[in-house]
N, C-alpha and C positions, 0 to 999 in steps of 0.2 A: 527403534524406540526413541532415539534423539530427534528424529524428523517429526514424529508425532508430538513430542513435547514442544518443539518449535511451532508447530501448527496451532497448538492450543494457545500459546502466547500470542501468536499472530491474530487468532480469532478474538482474543480479548482486547488486545491493544489497538488494533487498527480501527475498530468502531469508535473507541474513545478518542483517538487522534482525529478521525473524521468529524465527529460531533463537536470537538473542540475547535476545529478549523471553521466549521459552519457557524458556531456560536460567536467566535471572534469576528468573523466577517459581518455578521448581523449586528453586533453591538458596538463595533468600532466607529469612531467619529472620523477616521481617515477615509479619504476618497481615493478611488482608483485613478482619478484624473490627476491628483496631486502626488500620489505615491505609486509610480510606475513599477517599482520593485515588488509591491504587494500584489499588483495585478499579474505580473509574470509568475510569482510564486503560487498564487491561487490557480492560475491556468495549468501550471506544471503539476500541481497536486491533484486537481480534480480531473485532469485528462486521464489519469491512470486509475481512477476509481473503478471503472468496469473491469479492468484487468485484475485488480486486487479482489474484487467480489468473486469473479470466476475462480481465481486461485483459492479463495477461502472455501468455495464449494468443493473443489478438488481436495483441499486439505481435510475437509470434513470426512471424506471417504477414508483417507489415511488414518485419521483419528479413530474412526469406527472400526477399522480393521485391527488397529493396535490395541485399543482398550476394551472393545466390546465383542470383537469377532473372535474366531477361532485361530486367527493369525495364519492364514494360508499364504505362504511366502510368494507364490506365483501371483496371487491377486494383489498383494502389496507391491510387488515389482511393477505390475501393470499400472497401478494407481500412481506410483512414484514417477514412472516414466511419463505418464500423461501430465502430471504436475510440472515436471521439469521442461517438457517440450511444449507446454501450453503457450499459445500466441507467438511462438518462434522467437523468443528472446525479449519480449516486451517487458518482462519482469526486470531484466537487467537494465533496460532503458528507464524503467520506473525508479530503480535504485539510484541511477545516475542523476535523474531529475531531482530526487529528494536531496542528494548532496548539493546540487546546484541551488536549491531553495535555501539551504544554509548559507551559501555564499551570497545570494541575493539579500538575505536578511542582514548579513554583516556589512556588505559593501553598499547596499541601497542605491543601485543605479536608477536613472530616469526619475529622479526626485526633483520636483519643482518647489522652489522656496518662495 
């Protein structure tokens, strides 16, 4: 049940973060040429968008089994294992890159003054 709740939060929050990132990059007056840290952060974030979208599709199955299905435990187990093993650890790399983005925003390397 907790996994399905996490999936609902992820389905709501990730599109908001994605649209916020796109909106910021469209409206900012900063250029990638002057702000190398922003380019690296954008690359790290948008590189893992397909992984996150595929995982949201898999999460949707878990949500459906938990909230609307008859909760067959074997089906939930299959959906959960498929979600965990999707892309062979790319989700872990995505989380590491998201933490790296926080470091880039704070440290701001490759900045030209």
